[in-house]
N, C-alpha and C positions, 0 to 999 in steps of 0.2 A: 536450570530452565526445564520446565516440565513439558515434554513434547506432547503429552496427551491433551494438555490444555490449548495447544496451538491447532489441533486438528479441526475443532469446531469452527473457529474463525476462517481457517483455510478453506474448508468445504463451503461455508456460507458465502464468503466474499469472492474467492477465486473461482470456484466451480459453479455456484448458483447465480450470484448477482452479476458476475462478469459475463456469463453466458446470456443472462437475461438482457443485459445492456446491449451487447453486441448483436444478439438475435433481434432485439427491437429495432436497432438502427438498420440492420439488414432488411428486415421485413418492411420497414417504412420507406426505405430509399432504394434498395438494390443498387447502390452507387459505390464504385470502387474508391472514389475520392473521399466519401464519408468514412469508409472503412479505414483508409489511411489516416484520416484525422483522428478517428477513435483510437487507432493503434498508437499514434503519437501522444494522445492524451493519456492513455494507459501507461506508456513509457515515462511520461512526465510524473505521473502519480507514483510509480515505482521509485523514481529518483528522489522525489520529495519524501516519501516514506522511509527509504533506506538512508538518505542523507540526514534526516532529522534524528535518526538513531545514533549516529556517530558524531553529532555536532558538539557535544559537551566533552571537555577535556579536563585535565587537572587544574587549568587556570581558572575554571569556572567555580571551583570549590573555594569557599571563603574559610580561612583559618581563624581560630579563636585568637583574639588579641589584635586583629586588624580592624580597619574601619568597619563599623557596623557589626563588629564581632559578636560576641555572645555565644551561646551554645547552639549553633545551627547544625543541622544534619544535612549532609550532601544528598541531593536527590539521585535516584536511580535513573539513568538515562538510557537504559537498555531497551530492546524491543518489547520485552515483556516484564513489567514491573510486578514484583510479588505483592506490593502494597495496593495495587489496583484490583478491583473486582471485575470490572468490565474490560472489554478489549480496548487497548490503547489506540489513539488516533494514528500513531506511526504504523502500528501493525495493520490497522484497517486500510490505510493508504497503500501500504506495501502489497497486501494480499489482493485488494480490489484492483489496483493498477496492474498487477501481474495477471490477474484473470482477464481483464479487458484487453491487455496487450496480447496474451497468448491466444485467446479466442478470436481476436481480430486476425491474427496470423493464420489461424485454422480456416476462417472464412475466406480470407484472401487466397490461400493455397488451394482449398478444395472447391470453392464455388466461384472461381475467377471467370469461368465461362458465362455465368449468369449475371455478373456485375456489369453495370452500364458504364 
């Protein structure tokens, strides 16, 4: 896994788009309830992104000679597939959800006096 190729999606989704989403909700509502809902949504995205990365096991790989056999190649179910050129959906969900969740916690912790 190339760590340098993960920095760009991390900065884009976690740092920039997560902050933009949470900041937009905060500026539009100034509501603590909406911040909690956004934090819950971010946590859900983290679970979906992280859970999708580990869902394929050895039972999902078809062996040659079984039904529908042939010469199939098992897909790479990791977070970062070397065959893909763009950011995978799993990585996007994981990083964006992490950004939304963490920025929501920052807003709830630091700006709690200004929330309605």
